[in-house]
Biopython code that builds the backbone (N, CA, C, O; Angstrom):
import numpy as np
from Bio.PDB.StructureBuilder import StructureBuilder

atoms = [
    (1, "MET", "N", (22.505, 42.617, 7.096)),
    (1, "MET", "CA", (21.225, 41.938, 7.051)),
    (1, "MET", "C", (21.160, 40.865, 8.140)),
    (1, "MET", "O", (20.166, 40.756, 8.858)),
    (2, "TYR", "N", (22.216, 40.088, 8.252)),
    (2, "TYR", "CA", (22.240, 39.025, 9.250)),
    (2, "TYR", "C", (22.119, 39.611, 10.646)),
    (2, "TYR", "O", (21.407, 39.073, 11.493)),
    (3, "SER", "N", (22.819, 40.720, 10.885)),
    (3, "SER", "CA", (22.769, 41.325, 12.218)),
    (3, "SER", "C", (21.373, 41.852, 12.531)),
    (3, "SER", "O", (20.953, 41.848, 13.689)),
    (4, "CYS", "N", (20.644, 42.310, 11.495)),
    (4, "CYS", "CA", (19.266, 42.768, 11.709)),
    (4, "CYS", "C", (18.381, 41.604, 12.131)),
    (4, "CYS", "O", (17.568, 41.731, 13.045)),
    (5, "LYS", "N", (18.544, 40.488, 11.468)),
    (5, "LYS", "CA", (17.752, 39.306, 11.822)),
    (5, "LYS", "C", (18.089, 38.840, 13.228)),
    (5, "LYS", "O", (17.209, 38.480, 14.011)),
    (6, "LEU", "N", (19.376, 38.853, 13.531)),
    (6, "LEU", "CA", (19.823, 38.427, 14.847)),
    (6, "LEU", "C", (19.273, 39.361, 15.911)),
    (6, "LEU", "O", (18.827, 38.911, 16.966)),
    (7, "ALA", "N", (19.303, 40.657, 15.640)),
    (7, "ALA", "CA", (18.791, 41.635, 16.594)),
    (7, "ALA", "C", (17.286, 41.462, 16.773)),
    (7, "ALA", "O", (16.781, 41.548, 17.892)),
    (8, "ALA", "N", (16.579, 41.224, 15.696)),
    (8, "ALA", "CA", (15.131, 41.039, 15.786)),
    (8, "ALA", "C", (14.801, 39.813, 16.620)),
    (8, "ALA", "O", (13.829, 39.799, 17.375)),
    (9, "LYS", "N", (15.611, 38.804, 16.476)),
    (9, "LYS", "CA", (15.384, 37.585, 17.242)),
    (9, "LYS", "C", (15.621, 37.844, 18.728)),
    (9, "LYS", "O", (14.892, 37.332, 19.578)),
    (10, "CYS", "N", (16.619, 38.621, 19.028)),
    (10, "CYS", "CA", (16.939, 38.902, 20.422)),
    (10, "CYS", "C", (15.857, 39.745, 21.087)),
    (10, "CYS", "O", (15.547, 39.535, 22.260)),
    (11, "TYR", "N", (15.276, 40.696, 20.353)),
    (11, "TYR", "CA", (14.278, 41.586, 20.926)),
    (11, "TYR", "C", (12.870, 41.006, 20.897)),
    (11, "TYR", "O", (11.986, 41.500, 21.596)),
    (12, "ASN", "N", (12.655, 39.992, 20.119)),
    (12, "ASN", "CA", (11.322, 39.402, 20.007)),
    (12, "ASN", "C", (11.338, 38.025, 20.666)),
    (12, "ASN", "O", (11.806, 37.059, 20.064)),
    (13, "PRO", "N", (10.840, 37.927, 21.880)),
    (13, "PRO", "CA", (10.895, 36.636, 22.577)),
    (13, "PRO", "C", (9.973, 35.582, 21.962)),
    (13, "PRO", "O", (10.156, 34.388, 22.202)),
    (14, "HIS", "N", (8.984, 36.012, 21.172)),
    (14, "HIS", "CA", (8.054, 35.060, 20.568)),
    (14, "HIS", "C", (8.553, 34.536, 19.238)),
    (14, "HIS", "O", (7.933, 33.656, 18.640)),
    (15, "HIS", "N", (9.671, 35.071, 18.772)),
    (15, "HIS", "CA", (10.217, 34.632, 17.487)),
    (15, "HIS", "C", (10.773, 33.219, 17.637)),
    (15, "HIS", "O", (11.579, 32.950, 18.528)),
    (16, "GLU", "N", (10.342, 32.340, 16.776)),
    (16, "GLU", "CA", (10.817, 30.955, 16.828)),
    (16, "GLU", "C", (11.627, 30.653, 15.586)),
    (16, "GLU", "O", (11.336, 31.150, 14.498)),
    (17, "GLU", "N", (12.631, 29.846, 15.760)),
    (17, "GLU", "CA", (13.413, 29.381, 14.613)),
    (17, "GLU", "C", (12.516, 28.537, 13.730)),
    (17, "GLU", "O", (11.648, 27.819, 14.227)),
    (18, "LYS", "N", (12.719, 28.616, 12.441)),
    (18, "LYS", "CA", (11.974, 27.726, 11.549)),
    (18, "LYS", "C", (12.450, 26.307, 11.810)),
    (18, "LYS", "O", (13.649, 26.031, 11.855)),
    (19, "THR", "N", (11.511, 25.441, 11.976)),
    (19, "THR", "CA", (11.880, 24.047, 12.205)),
    (19, "THR", "C", (12.136, 23.378, 10.873)),
    (19, "THR", "O", (11.519, 23.709, 9.860)),
    (20, "LYS", "N", (13.033, 22.455, 10.890)),
    (20, "LYS", "CA", (13.291, 21.676, 9.682)),
    (20, "LYS", "C", (12.064, 20.827, 9.399)),
    (20, "LYS", "O", (11.361, 20.412, 10.320)),
    (21, "SER", "N", (11.811, 20.572, 8.130)),
    (21, "SER", "CA", (10.646, 19.747, 7.810)),
    (21, "SER", "C", (10.874, 18.348, 8.370)),
    (21, "SER", "O", (11.915, 17.726, 8.157)),
    (22, "ARG", "N", (9.887, 17.889, 9.077)),
    (22, "ARG", "CA", (10.029, 16.585, 9.717)),
    (22, "ARG", "C", (9.574, 15.483, 8.775)),
    (22, "ARG", "O", (8.823, 15.713, 7.827)),
    (23, "LYS", "N", (10.043, 14.303, 9.061)),
    (23, "LYS", "CA", (9.622, 13.130, 8.297)),
    (23, "LYS", "C", (8.305, 12.649, 8.887)),
    (23, "LYS", "O", (8.188, 12.455, 10.097)),
    (24, "TRP", "N", (7.331, 12.460, 8.033)),
    (24, "TRP", "CA", (6.026, 11.984, 8.451)),
    (24, "TRP", "C", (5.942, 10.494, 8.188)),
    (24, "TRP", "O", (6.340, 10.016, 7.126)),
    (25, "THR", "N", (5.425, 9.769, 9.157)),
    (25, "THR", "CA", (5.193, 8.344, 8.948)),
    (25, "THR", "C", (3.920, 8.177, 8.131)),
    (25, "THR", "O", (3.137, 9.116, 7.989)),
    (26, "ALA", "N", (3.723, 7.001, 7.604)),
    (26, "ALA", "CA", (2.513, 6.726, 6.828)),
    (26, "ALA", "C", (1.272, 6.922, 7.699)),
    (26, "ALA", "O", (0.247, 7.412, 7.225)),
    (27, "LYS", "N", (1.368, 6.542, 8.956)),
    (27, "LYS", "CA", (0.241, 6.689, 9.878)),
    (27, "LYS", "C", (-0.095, 8.165, 10.088)),
    (27, "LYS", "O", (-1.267, 8.542, 10.116)),
    (28, "GLN", "N", (0.939, 8.997, 10.235)),
    (28, "GLN", "CA", (0.721, 10.426, 10.422)),
    (28, "GLN", "C", (0.113, 11.057, 9.166)),
    (28, "GLN", "O", (-0.764, 11.916, 9.256)),
    (29, "LYS", "N", (0.586, 10.621, 7.998)),
    (29, "LYS", "CA", (0.042, 11.147, 6.743)),
    (29, "LYS", "C", (-1.429, 10.780, 6.612)),
    (29, "LYS", "O", (-2.252, 11.614, 6.236)),
    (30, "LEU", "N", (-1.757, 9.532, 6.922)),
    (30, "LEU", "CA", (-3.145, 9.077, 6.836)),
    (30, "LEU", "C", (-4.027, 9.851, 7.807)),
    (30, "LEU", "O", (-5.157, 10.214, 7.478)),
    (31, "LYS", "N", (-3.507, 10.098, 9.000)),
    (31, "LYS", "CA", (-4.264, 10.856, 9.996)),
    (31, "LYS", "C", (-4.510, 12.278, 9.496)),
    (31, "LYS", "O", (-5.610, 12.808, 9.647)),
    (32, "ALA", "N", (-3.495, 12.892, 8.905)),
    (32, "ALA", "CA", (-3.645, 14.254, 8.383)),
    (32, "ALA", "C", (-4.696, 14.299, 7.285)),
    (32, "ALA", "O", (-5.512, 15.219, 7.231)),
    (33, "ILE", "N", (-4.671, 13.312, 6.422)),
    (33, "ILE", "CA", (-5.646, 13.268, 5.330)),
    (33, "ILE", "C", (-7.050, 13.048, 5.885)),
    (33, "ILE", "O", (-7.996, 13.721, 5.474)),
    (34, "SER", "N", (-7.184, 12.109, 6.814)),
    (34, "SER", "CA", (-8.517, 11.795, 7.346)),
    (34, "SER", "C", (-9.096, 12.961, 8.144)),
    (34, "SER", "O", (-10.310, 13.162, 8.155)),
    (35, "GLU", "N", (-8.233, 13.732, 8.813)),
    (35, "GLU", "CA", (-8.724, 14.873, 9.587)),
    (35, "GLU", "C", (-9.173, 16.019, 8.695)),
    (35, "GLU", "O", (-10.032, 16.808, 9.088)),
    (36, "THR", "N", (-8.610, 16.120, 7.512)),
    (36, "THR", "CA", (-8.894, 17.273, 6.662)),
    (36, "THR", "C", (-9.794, 16.969, 5.475)),
    (36, "THR", "O", (-10.253, 17.896, 4.809)),
    (37, "ILE", "N", (-10.057, 15.712, 5.192)),
    (37, "ILE", "CA", (-10.783, 15.352, 3.974)),
    (37, "ILE", "C", (-12.191, 15.938, 3.957)),
    (37, "ILE", "O", (-12.653, 16.394, 2.911)),
    (38, "SER", "N", (-12.876, 15.935, 5.087)),
    (38, "SER", "CA", (-14.248, 16.450, 5.110)),
    (38, "SER", "C", (-14.373, 17.708, 5.964)),
    (38, "SER", "O", (-15.480, 18.124, 6.306)),
    (39, "ALA", "N", (-13.236, 18.312, 6.307)),
    (39, "ALA", "CA", (-13.256, 19.500, 7.157)),
    (39, "ALA", "C", (-13.552, 20.747, 6.329)),
    (39, "ALA", "O", (-13.356, 20.772, 5.114)),
    (40, "SER", "N", (-14.024, 21.767, 7.014)),
    (40, "SER", "CA", (-14.280, 23.039, 6.335)),
    (40, "SER", "C", (-12.944, 23.699, 6.008)),
    (40, "SER", "O", (-11.892, 23.295, 6.504)),
    (41, "GLU", "N", (-13.013, 24.727, 5.160)),
    (41, "GLU", "CA", (-11.787, 25.413, 4.759)),
    (41, "GLU", "C", (-11.090, 26.038, 5.961)),
    (41, "GLU", "O", (-9.862, 26.023, 6.049)),
    (42, "ALA", "N", (-11.871, 26.585, 6.883)),
    (42, "ALA", "CA", (-11.300, 27.209, 8.080)),
    (42, "ALA", "C", (-10.601, 26.164, 8.945)),
    (42, "ALA", "O", (-9.515, 26.407, 9.473)),
    (43, "ASP", "N", (-11.234, 25.002, 9.085)),
    (43, "ASP", "CA", (-10.626, 23.935, 9.886)),
    (43, "ASP", "C", (-9.346, 23.420, 9.236)),
    (43, "ASP", "O", (-8.368, 23.123, 9.922)),
    (44, "VAL", "N", (-9.361, 23.317, 7.910)),
    (44, "VAL", "CA", (-8.159, 22.873, 7.199)),
    (44, "VAL", "C", (-7.047, 23.891, 7.391)),
    (44, "VAL", "O", (-5.898, 23.523, 7.634)),
    (45, "GLY", "N", (-7.388, 25.174, 7.283)),
    (45, "GLY", "CA", (-6.393, 26.229, 7.494)),
    (45, "GLY", "C", (-5.804, 26.164, 8.888)),
    (45, "GLY", "O", (-4.596, 26.318, 9.069)),
    (46, "SER", "N", (-6.657, 25.936, 9.870)),
    (46, "SER", "CA", (-6.197, 25.815, 11.251)),
    (46, "SER", "C", (-5.271, 24.610, 11.406)),
    (46, "SER", "O", (-4.233, 24.693, 12.063)),
    (47, "PHE", "N", (-5.655, 23.499, 10.797)),
    (47, "PHE", "CA", (-4.828, 22.289, 10.858)),
    (47, "PHE", "C", (-3.462, 22.537, 10.219)),
    (47, "PHE", "O", (-2.430, 22.148, 10.765)),
    (48, "LEU", "N", (-3.470, 23.188, 9.057)),
    (48, "LEU", "CA", (-2.213, 23.451, 8.355)),
    (48, "LEU", "C", (-1.299, 24.333, 9.193)),
    (48, "LEU", "O", (-0.095, 24.085, 9.265)),
    (49, "ARG", "N", (-1.855, 25.357, 9.824)),
    (49, "ARG", "CA", (-1.031, 26.234, 10.665)),
    (49, "ARG", "C", (-0.490, 25.473, 11.866)),
    (49, "ARG", "O", (0.676, 25.621, 12.233)),
    (50, "LYS", "N", (-1.352, 24.655, 12.478)),
    (50, "LYS", "CA", (-0.941, 23.888, 13.663)),
    (50, "LYS", "C", (0.202, 22.933, 13.321)),
    (50, "LYS", "O", (1.148, 22.783, 14.095)),
    (51, "GLU", "N", (0.106, 22.291, 12.157)),
    (51, "GLU", "CA", (1.107, 21.299, 11.763)),
    (51, "GLU", "C", (2.283, 21.903, 11.005)),
    (51, "GLU", "O", (3.284, 21.226, 10.769)),
    (52, "GLY", "N", (2.169, 23.171, 10.623)),
    (52, "GLY", "CA", (3.254, 23.809, 9.881)),
    (52, "GLY", "C", (3.354, 23.312, 8.449)),
    (52, "GLY", "O", (4.448, 23.201, 7.895)),
    (53, "LEU", "N", (2.215, 23.017, 7.859)),
    (53, "LEU", "CA", (2.177, 22.509, 6.488)),
    (53, "LEU", "C", (1.636, 23.566, 5.542)),
    (53, "LEU", "O", (0.971, 24.513, 5.962)),
    (54, "HIS", "N", (1.927, 23.395, 4.280)),
    (54, "HIS", "CA", (1.312, 24.199, 3.233)),
    (54, "HIS", "C", (0.230, 23.351, 2.587)),
    (54, "HIS", "O", (0.282, 22.122, 2.616)),
    (55, "SER", "N", (-0.744, 24.024, 2.008)),
    (55, "SER", "CA", (-1.849, 23.289, 1.391)),
    (55, "SER", "C", (-1.352, 22.390, 0.263)),
    (55, "SER", "O", (-1.927, 21.331, 0.013)),
    (56, "GLN", "N", (-0.275, 22.812, -0.426)),
    (56, "GLN", "CA", (0.270, 21.981, -1.501)),
    (56, "GLN", "C", (0.798, 20.658, -0.960)),
    (56, "GLN", "O", (0.659, 19.616, -1.600)),
    (57, "GLU", "N", (1.405, 20.708, 0.223)),
    (57, "GLU", "CA", (1.920, 19.477, 0.824)),
    (57, "GLU", "C", (0.779, 18.527, 1.182)),
    (57, "GLU", "O", (0.874, 17.318, 0.975)),
    (58, "LEU", "N", (-0.294, 19.089, 1.718)),
    (58, "LEU", "CA", (-1.450, 18.265, 2.069)),
    (58, "LEU", "C", (-2.081, 17.677, 0.811)),
    (58, "LEU", "O", (-2.453, 16.504, 0.788)),
    (59, "ASN", "N", (-2.200, 18.495, -0.234)),
    (59, "ASN", "CA", (-2.747, 18.002, -1.506)),
    (59, "ASN", "C", (-1.871, 16.901, -2.084)),
    (59, "ASN", "O", (-2.376, 15.922, -2.632)),
    (60, "LYS", "N", (-0.556, 17.061, -1.961)),
    (60, "LYS", "CA", (0.380, 16.047, -2.463)),
    (60, "LYS", "C", (0.181, 14.733, -1.706)),
    (60, "LYS", "O", (0.170, 13.660, -2.310)),
    (61, "ARG", "N", (0.025, 14.819, -0.397)),
    (61, "ARG", "CA", (-0.186, 13.606, 0.405)),
    (61, "ARG", "C", (-1.507, 12.942, 0.043)),
    (61, "ARG", "O", (-1.601, 11.716, -0.008)),
    (62, "HIS", "N", (-2.513, 13.750, -0.206)),
    (62, "HIS", "CA", (-3.819, 13.218, -0.606)),
    (62, "HIS", "C", (-3.689, 12.486, -1.942)),
    (62, "HIS", "O", (-4.210, 11.383, -2.103)),
    (63, "ASP", "N", (-2.994, 13.105, -2.896)),
    (63, "ASP", "CA", (-2.796, 12.481, -4.211)),
    (63, "ASP", "C", (-1.995, 11.186, -4.102)),
    (63, "ASP", "O", (-2.292, 10.206, -4.785)),
    (64, "GLN", "N", (-0.969, 11.187, -3.233)),
    (64, "GLN", "CA", (-0.160, 9.979, -3.042)),
    (64, "GLN", "C", (-1.008, 8.851, -2.458)),
    (64, "GLN", "O", (-0.874, 7.696, -2.862)),
    (65, "ALA", "N", (-1.871, 9.182, -1.517)),
    (65, "ALA", "CA", (-2.728, 8.162, -0.908)),
    (65, "ALA", "C", (-3.671, 7.571, -1.947)),
    (65, "ALA", "O", (-3.867, 6.357, -1.995)),
    (66, "LEU", "N", (-4.255, 8.430, -2.780)),
    (66, "LEU", "CA", (-5.151, 7.934, -3.828)),
    (66, "LEU", "C", (-4.402, 7.053, -4.821)),
    (66, "LEU", "O", (-4.902, 6.004, -5.227)),
    (67, "ALA", "N", (-3.199, 7.483, -5.213)),
    (67, "ALA", "CA", (-2.408, 6.696, -6.159)),
    (67, "ALA", "C", (-2.056, 5.341, -5.565)),
    (67, "ALA", "O", (-2.071, 4.327, -6.263)),
    (68, "SER", "N", (-1.739, 5.325, -4.281)),
    (68, "SER", "CA", (-1.409, 4.071, -3.611)),
    (68, "SER", "C", (-2.610, 3.134, -3.584)),
    (68, "SER", "O", (-2.474, 1.934, -3.823)),
    (69, "LEU", "N", (-3.772, 3.681, -3.297)),
    (69, "LEU", "CA", (-4.985, 2.858, -3.284)),
    (69, "LEU", "C", (-5.299, 2.320, -4.673)),
    (69, "LEU", "O", (-5.674, 1.157, -4.823)),
    (70, "GLU", "N", (-5.147, 3.162, -5.681)),
    (70, "GLU", "CA", (-5.427, 2.725, -7.048)),
    (70, "GLU", "C", (-4.470, 1.624, -7.481)),
    (70, "GLU", "O", (-4.881, 0.664, -8.132)),
    (71, "SER", "N", (-3.190, 1.756, -7.122)),
    (71, "SER", "CA", (-2.223, 0.735, -7.531)),
    (71, "SER", "C", (-2.469, -0.576, -6.797)),
    (71, "SER", "O", (-2.240, -1.647, -7.358)),
    (72, "SER", "N", (-2.936, -0.509, -5.542)),
    (72, "SER", "CA", (-3.210, -1.754, -4.819)),
    (72, "SER", "C", (-4.436, -2.452, -5.387)),
    (72, "SER", "O", (-4.504, -3.681, -5.381)),
    (73, "VAL", "N", (-5.394, -1.696, -5.871)),
    (73, "VAL", "CA", (-6.575, -2.297, -6.493)),
    (73, "VAL", "C", (-6.192, -2.935, -7.818)),
    (73, "VAL", "O", (-6.672, -4.020, -8.146)),
    (74, "LYS", "N", (-5.339, -2.276, -8.578)),
    (74, "LYS", "CA", (-4.921, -2.793, -9.879)),
    (74, "LYS", "C", (-4.019, -4.015, -9.741)),
    (74, "LYS", "O", (-3.884, -4.795, -10.684)),
    (75, "ALA", "N", (-3.406, -4.185, -8.583)),
    (75, "ALA", "CA", (-2.451, -5.277, -8.401)),
    (75, "ALA", "C", (-3.122, -6.647, -8.431)),
    (75, "ALA", "O", (-2.479, -7.637, -8.780)),
    (76, "GLY", "N", (-4.392, -6.720, -8.073)),
    (76, "GLY", "CA", (-5.093, -8.001, -8.041)),
    (76, "GLY", "C", (-5.475, -8.465, -9.433)),
    (76, "GLY", "O", (-5.524, -7.665, -10.367)),
    (77, "PRO", "N", (-5.746, -9.763, -9.577)),
    (77, "PRO", "CA", (-6.129, -10.286, -10.899)),
    (77, "PRO", "C", (-7.512, -9.778, -11.308)),
    (77, "PRO", "O", (-8.380, -9.552, -10.465)),
    (78, "THR", "N", (-7.694, -9.608, -12.593)),
    (78, "THR", "CA", (-8.997, -9.193, -13.105)),
    (78, "THR", "C", (-9.950, -10.377, -13.049)),
    (78, "THR", "O", (-9.530, -11.509, -12.805)),
    (79, "HIS", "N", (-11.210, -10.121, -13.271)),
    (79, "HIS", "CA", (-12.219, -11.188, -13.227)),
    (79, "HIS", "C", (-11.929, -12.246, -14.285)),
    (79, "HIS", "O", (-12.020, -13.445, -14.024)),
    (80, "GLU", "N", (-11.574, -11.779, -15.491)),
    (80, "GLU", "CA", (-11.274, -12.720, -16.573)),
    (80, "GLU", "C", (-10.038, -13.553, -16.247)),
    (80, "GLU", "O", (-10.001, -14.761, -16.482)),
    (81, "GLU", "N", (-9.026, -12.877, -15.700)),
    (81, "GLU", "CA", (-7.797, -13.592, -15.347)),
    (81, "GLU", "C", (-8.074, -14.599, -14.234)),
    (81, "GLU", "O", (-7.542, -15.709, -14.250)),
    (82, "PHE", "N", (-8.907, -14.210, -13.271)),
    (82, "PHE", "CA", (-9.267, -15.113, -12.183)),
    (82, "PHE", "C", (-9.979, -16.349, -12.726)),
    (82, "PHE", "O", (-9.674, -17.471, -12.323)),
    (83, "ASP", "N", (-10.932, -16.141, -13.643)),
    (83, "ASP", "CA", (-11.651, -17.269, -14.254)),
    (83, "ASP", "C", (-10.695, -18.181, -15.013)),
    (83, "ASP", "O", (-10.795, -19.405, -14.931)),
    (84, "ARG", "N", (-9.766, -17.575, -15.753)),
    (84, "ARG", "CA", (-8.792, -18.358, -16.517)),
    (84, "ARG", "C", (-7.926, -19.184, -15.571)),
    (84, "ARG", "O", (-7.680, -20.364, -15.821)),
    (85, "LEU", "N", (-7.468, -18.569, -14.495)),
    (85, "LEU", "CA", (-6.635, -19.286, -13.528)),
    (85, "LEU", "C", (-7.419, -20.400, -12.838)),
    (85, "LEU", "O", (-6.872, -21.469, -12.564)),
    (86, "GLN", "N", (-8.672, -20.157, -12.565)),
    (86, "GLN", "CA", (-9.508, -21.183, -11.934)),
    (86, "GLN", "C", (-9.700, -22.374, -12.874)),
    (86, "GLN", "O", (-9.620, -23.525, -12.445)),
    (87, "ASP", "N", (-9.953, -22.097, -14.157)),
    (87, "ASP", "CA", (-10.098, -23.175, -15.145)),
    (87, "ASP", "C", (-8.806, -23.971, -15.278)),
    (87, "ASP", "O", (-8.825, -25.199, -15.349)),
    (88, "GLU", "N", (-7.678, -23.251, -15.310)),
    (88, "GLU", "CA", (-6.385, -23.931, -15.425)),
    (88, "GLU", "C", (-6.130, -24.800, -14.198)),
    (88, "GLU", "O", (-5.600, -25.905, -14.311)),
    (89, "ASN", "N", (-6.509, -24.297, -13.032)),
    (89, "ASN", "CA", (-6.334, -25.056, -11.800)),
    (89, "ASN", "C", (-7.149, -26.353, -11.838)),
    (89, "ASN", "O", (-6.649, -27.412, -11.459)),
    (90, "LYS", "N", (-8.397, -26.269, -12.294)),
    (90, "LYS", "CA", (-9.238, -27.472, -12.407)),
    (90, "LYS", "C", (-8.629, -28.468, -13.388)),
    (90, "LYS", "O", (-8.604, -29.670, -13.124)),
    (91, "ARG", "N", (-8.138, -27.965, -14.523)),
    (91, "ARG", "CA", (-7.526, -28.833, -15.531)),
    (91, "ARG", "C", (-6.308, -29.545, -14.948)),
    (91, "ARG", "O", (-6.126, -30.745, -15.154)),
    (92, "LEU", "N", (-5.480, -28.805, -14.223)),
    (92, "LEU", "CA", (-4.280, -29.402, -13.638)),
    (92, "LEU", "C", (-4.636, -30.422, -12.559)),
    (92, "LEU", "O", (-3.976, -31.454, -12.443)),
    (93, "GLU", "N", (-5.672, -30.142, -11.772)),
    (93, "GLU", "CA", (-6.099, -31.109, -10.759)),
    (93, "GLU", "C", (-6.591, -32.402, -11.409)),
    (93, "GLU", "O", (-6.287, -33.491, -10.921)),
    (94, "ARG", "N", (-7.349, -32.293, -12.506)),
    (94, "ARG", "CA", (-7.805, -33.491, -13.229)),
    (94, "ARG", "C", (-6.611, -34.265, -13.777)),
    (94, "ARG", "O", (-6.592, -35.495, -13.739)),
    (95, "GLU", "N", (-5.622, -33.545, -14.285)),
    (95, "GLU", "CA", (-4.437, -34.202, -14.833)),
    (95, "GLU", "C", (-3.682, -34.945, -13.736)),
    (95, "GLU", "O", (-3.207, -36.059, -13.956)),
    (96, "VAL", "N", (-3.568, -34.339, -12.564)),
    (96, "VAL", "CA", (-2.889, -34.995, -11.443)),
    (96, "VAL", "C", (-3.647, -36.257, -11.041)),
    (96, "VAL", "O", (-3.029, -37.292, -10.796)),
    (97, "LEU", "N", (-4.979, -36.187, -10.969)),
    (97, "LEU", "CA", (-5.776, -37.372, -10.628)),
    (97, "LEU", "C", (-5.585, -38.482, -11.658)),
    (97, "LEU", "O", (-5.433, -39.651, -11.303)),
    (98, "ARG", "N", (-5.595, -38.107, -12.937)),
    (98, "ARG", "CA", (-5.407, -39.093, -14.005)),
    (98, "ARG", "C", (-4.038, -39.761, -13.874)),
    (98, "ARG", "O", (-3.920, -40.978, -14.022)),
    (99, "LYS", "N", (-3.013, -38.968, -13.598)),
    (99, "LYS", "CA", (-1.663, -39.531, -13.477)),
    (99, "LYS", "C", (-1.527, -40.371, -12.212)),
    (99, "LYS", "O", (-0.806, -41.368, -12.207)),
    (100, "ASP", "N", (-2.215, -39.978, -11.139)),
    (100, "ASP", "CA", (-2.206, -40.785, -9.918)),
    (100, "ASP", "C", (-2.833, -42.158, -10.170)),
    (100, "ASP", "O", (-2.325, -43.179, -9.707)),
    (101, "LYS", "N", (-3.947, -42.166, -10.915)),
    (101, "LYS", "CA", (-4.595, -43.439, -11.250)),
    (101, "LYS", "C", (-3.685, -44.301, -12.113)),
    (101, "LYS", "O", (-3.583, -45.509, -11.902)),
    (102, "ALA", "N", (-3.022, -43.677, -13.088)),
    (102, "ALA", "CA", (-2.113, -44.416, -13.966)),
    (102, "ALA", "C", (-0.948, -44.979, -13.163)),
    (102, "ALA", "O", (-0.520, -46.109, -13.396)),
    (103, "LEU", "N", (-0.442, -44.206, -12.231)),
    (103, "LEU", "CA", (0.665, -44.660, -11.389)),
    (103, "LEU", "C", (0.214, -45.821, -10.501)),
    (103, "LEU", "O", (0.944, -46.798, -10.337)),
    (104, "ALA", "N", (-0.977, -45.713, -9.935)),
    (104, "ALA", "CA", (-1.498, -46.801, -9.095)),
    (104, "ALA", "C", (-1.678, -48.073, -9.920)),
    (104, "ALA", "O", (-1.378, -49.169, -9.448)),
    (105, "GLU", "N", (-2.169, -47.930, -11.152)),
    (105, "GLU", "CA", (-2.352, -49.084, -12.029)),
    (105, "GLU", "C", (-1.008, -49.709, -12.390)),
    (105, "GLU", "O", (-0.869, -50.932, -12.392)),
    (106, "ALA", "N", (-0.019, -48.868, -12.694)),
    (106, "ALA", "CA", (1.309, -49.380, -13.034)),
    (106, "ALA", "C", (1.924, -50.093, -11.833)),
    (106, "ALA", "O", (2.565, -51.134, -11.982)),
    (107, "SER", "N", (1.729, -49.533, -10.653)),
    (107, "SER", "CA", (2.252, -50.174, -9.439)),
    (107, "SER", "C", (1.592, -51.525, -9.216)),
    (107, "SER", "O", (2.260, -52.497, -8.862)),
    (108, "ALA", "N", (0.292, -51.587, -9.421)),
    (108, "ALA", "CA", (-0.430, -52.854, -9.248)),
    (108, "ALA", "C", (0.064, -53.890, -10.242)),
    (108, "ALA", "O", (0.238, -55.054, -9.881)),
    (109, "LEU", "N", (0.295, -53.489, -11.498)),
    (109, "LEU", "CA", (0.811, -54.420, -12.507)),
    (109, "LEU", "C", (2.199, -54.922, -12.141)),
    (109, "LEU", "O", (2.493, -56.104, -12.319)),
    (110, "LEU", "N", (3.053, -54.048, -11.634)),
    (110, "LEU", "CA", (4.397, -54.472, -11.220)),
    (110, "LEU", "C", (4.328, -55.471, -10.072)),
    (110, "LEU", "O", (5.078, -56.446, -10.045)),
    (111, "ILE", "N", (3.438, -55.229, -9.136)),
    (111, "ILE", "CA", (3.289, -56.148, -8.004)),
    (111, "ILE", "C", (2.801, -57.511, -8.493)),
    (111, "ILE", "O", (3.287, -58.542, -8.028)),
    (112, "LEU", "N", (1.855, -57.526, -9.415)),
    (112, "LEU", "CA", (1.356, -58.789, -9.974)),
    (112, "LEU", "C", (2.456, -59.534, -10.725)),
    (112, "LEU", "O", (2.566, -60.755, -10.620)),
    (113, "GLN", "N", (3.273, -58.797, -11.486)),
    (113, "GLN", "CA", (4.369, -59.438, -12.227)),
    (113, "GLN", "C", (5.361, -60.070, -11.261)),
    (113, "GLN", "O", (5.853, -61.171, -11.510)),
    (114, "LYS", "N", (5.659, -59.385, -10.161)),
    (114, "LYS", "CA", (6.599, -59.927, -9.186)),
    (114, "LYS", "C", (6.033, -61.195, -8.548)),
    (114, "LYS", "O", (6.775, -62.140, -8.282)),
    (115, "LYS", "N", (4.736, -61.217, -8.306)),
    (115, "LYS", "CA", (4.121, -62.394, -7.693)),
    (115, "LYS", "C", (4.135, -63.580, -8.651)),
    (115, "LYS", "O", (4.271, -64.726, -8.222)),
    (116, "LEU", "N", (3.993, -63.309, -9.951)),
    (116, "LEU", "CA", (4.001, -64.385, -10.937)),
    (116, "LEU", "C", (5.403, -64.966, -11.120)),
    (116, "LEU", "O", (5.530, -66.144, -11.453)),
    (117, "HIS", "N", (6.416, -64.206, -10.921)),
    (117, "HIS", "CA", (7.785, -64.711, -11.126)),
    (117, "HIS", "C", (8.363, -65.221, -9.887)),
    (117, "HIS", "O", (9.505, -65.681, -9.882)),
]
sb = StructureBuilder()
sb.init_structure("model")
sb.init_model(0)
sb.init_chain("A")
sb.init_seg("    ")
for serial, (resi, resn, name, xyz) in enumerate(atoms, 1):
    if name == "N":
        sb.init_residue(resn, " ", resi, " ")
    sb.init_atom(name, np.array(xyz, "f"), 0.0, 1.0, " ", f" {name:<3s}", serial, name[0])
structure = sb.get_structure()
């Protein structure tokens, strides 16, 4: 069997070795998705043949991109959480101002006591 394959390769100059699957960068994956997302079926087929991909691989990359976008959207605080954090921030700022005033008053009292003694 091996010798048949070897012989076929020798007699067929257009026969190419299968290339190992290459590593795609995120930029390349995004480009592949953007080129095929609104393309016709024929154009997608042409793209897949040109790039040496299977439709399942392209679908997998599309699903991964969507999952990544969904997780990045979910990562941010919700509206309610944002409001809660904003209220807490205002409360803490008021507390800091109150303590600053108390500290200034205590400092003034200490200075007055030192002047009296």
